[in-house]
N, C-alpha and C positions, 0 to 999 in steps of 0.2 A: 126228363128233367123234373116233372112232378113227383116221380118215385124217390123215395129215400134212397135207393140205390145210387142216385146221382152223387152222393157223398162218399160212395165206396171206393176205395183205392184201385180195386180190380176193375170196377166199371170205368173209371177215369183213364186207367191204361189201355182198355180195350177200345175206348172212344177215341184216345190219342192215336193208336195204331191205325184204326180204320179211317179216321179222318185224314191222316197223314197219307195213306194209300190212295184215298179219293182224290185229295188235292194234288198229289203228285201226277195221277192220271189225267187230271184236267189240265195241268200246267204242260203235260207232255203230248196231249192230243193235238196241239196246233191250232185251237180254234179261238180266235180273238174274242167271239162271243161267249165262249166258255169262260176265259179270263174274266170278262166283264161281269158275267152273270155270278161267278164265285165271289167276287168282291162286293157286288151289291147285295147279294144274299147275305153275306157275312155281316155287313153294315146293318141290314134291316134286322137280322137275328139279335144283333147288339141292341137295338132299340127294344126289341120284344123282350129280352132278358131284363133290361133296365126297368121296364113297367111291370113285369110279371114275376121275375125269378132273380131279384137283384142279390140274393144270397148265393147264387150259383155261378158268380163272374168267373170263377176258376175255369168253368167250361169253355168261357169265351175266350179266355188266355190261351188254353189248350188249342182251341181253334185257330187262333192267330198264329201260334207256333207251328201248327200243322201246314198252314198255308205257306209260311215262310220256308219251312223244311222242303215242301213239295217244290217250291220255286227253286231252291238252291239245287235240289237233285235235278230238276229240269234243265237248269243252266249248264249242268255238266253233260248234257245230251251229246256234244261232238266226242266226248270220251267214251261215251257209252255206245258208239256205232249206231246212233240214231239217224234216220234219214234227215237231211239239212232242211227239207220242207217243214219239218215239225219243230225245229229249234225256235225257241221263245224269242230269241233276238231277231232272227229272220222274219218271224211272223209279224212282230211289232214294226219292224223296218218296212215290211210290205205294206202295213196299214198307213204308216206316216208318208209313204210315197204317193198314196192316193190312187193307185191302180185297182185296188180291190173295191174301194169306195166308188170309183167311177164305174167299175163293171157292174156292181149292183145297181147304181143309179140308172144305167142303161137298160138292165133287165126290167127294172120298175117302170121306166117310161114306156118302153115297148109293150109290156103287159097292159099297162093302164090304157095305152092308145088302142090295143086290140079289144079290151073291154068296153072302150067308149062306143064301139060300133054296135054292141048288143048290151046295153047297160042294165037292163032289168033281169034277163034270164040267162045271159052268158052264152058261151059257145058250146056248152056240155061237159060233163065230166070225162076226164081223160083227154081232152082235145088240146091241152097246153101247147105242147110241141108242134102240133099240127097248125095251129093258128099264130104261134109266136114267130116261126121263121120267115112267113111271108110278110108278116108286119115289120120285123127287123130288117128285112132287106128293103122294104119300102122307105122306112125311116133313114136307113144308111145311105140310100140314094140321095136323099134330101139333105144329108150331112147333119141330121139331128143327133144320131147316135152312131157309134162305131160297131164293128162286127163282134159277134159273141160266138161261143162254141156252138156247132151246129146239132150237138147232141144233148142240149139243155132240156131238162125234164120238168124244171120248176123255176120259179122267179126269186128264189131266196126270200120269200116273204108269203106267209100262209094266207093273210088277209087279201092281198092282191091276187094270189092264185084262185081263191074262192071266188072273188069278184069276176075273174076273166072266164072261169068255168061254169058258174052258177048264177052269176049276176048279183045285183043288189039284193034281190029277193032271197037267193040262197045264202048269201053272206050274213044277211041279218038272222036267218033261221039258225045259223051255225053259231054265230057270236052273241046273239041276244041272251041265251040262257046263262051264259058265263057273265055276262055284264049284270044281269039280274041277281045272279048268285053273290057276286062281289059286293053290289049294292045293298043286299040284305044283310050280309055278314058285317058291313060296316056299320049298320045301325044297331047292332047288338054286340056290346062290350068290344069296341073296335080294337083295344089294345091287345086283347087276348087273340084276336084274328091275325095279328101281325105275323105270327109264326108261319101261318099258312101262306101270306103273302111272300115271305122270304123263300118258301119252298116253290111257289108257282112263278115267281118273278123269272128265274133263268129259263125256265120252259118257255114262258111268253116271249122273253127276249129272243131265244132261239129260233122260235116260229116266225119272228118278223125279220131275222137277218140270215138265216140259213136254209 
């Protein structure tokens, strides 16, 4: 964006093709978190462009068209012989039914419950499945949660996983540097840092739900 090449027609066509391919892949992957991350990131990038590169709004329009084209292609998945599991319509319907939300809620409840037994140092790295299943069975017998897959290797939330395996101490050591980095960046020309925020938000969102 900072380069004079941003106004070059060849650059814009290359950007449009690449953006369309990436957006199509996101819509086709079947990840609701991916959908949300794409839209949030696009919005934040718009804010960044507004404050720092208002002369390049054409790039933002290309991005919007890429998202729309990618979605249109993904909607044609039934005609492209794509497994129905990955159809956008089915993924959204599954979300609104509440099944996916309840499944994650149960994973988080069980994992946090197991962490509560050893809050400071956790159960140890790589012990998630080992401690999750007994805790799941205990809470299921009490009617607090319903059964989950017996081959679960993570709770679909990176923070909760670190809490369970390394405790509060380990989780702080993992996340404190990131919090400090974000805080420091926000104090230095915050509008220029929004581009980084748009890049990192989808990743952060993914770590908390997948």
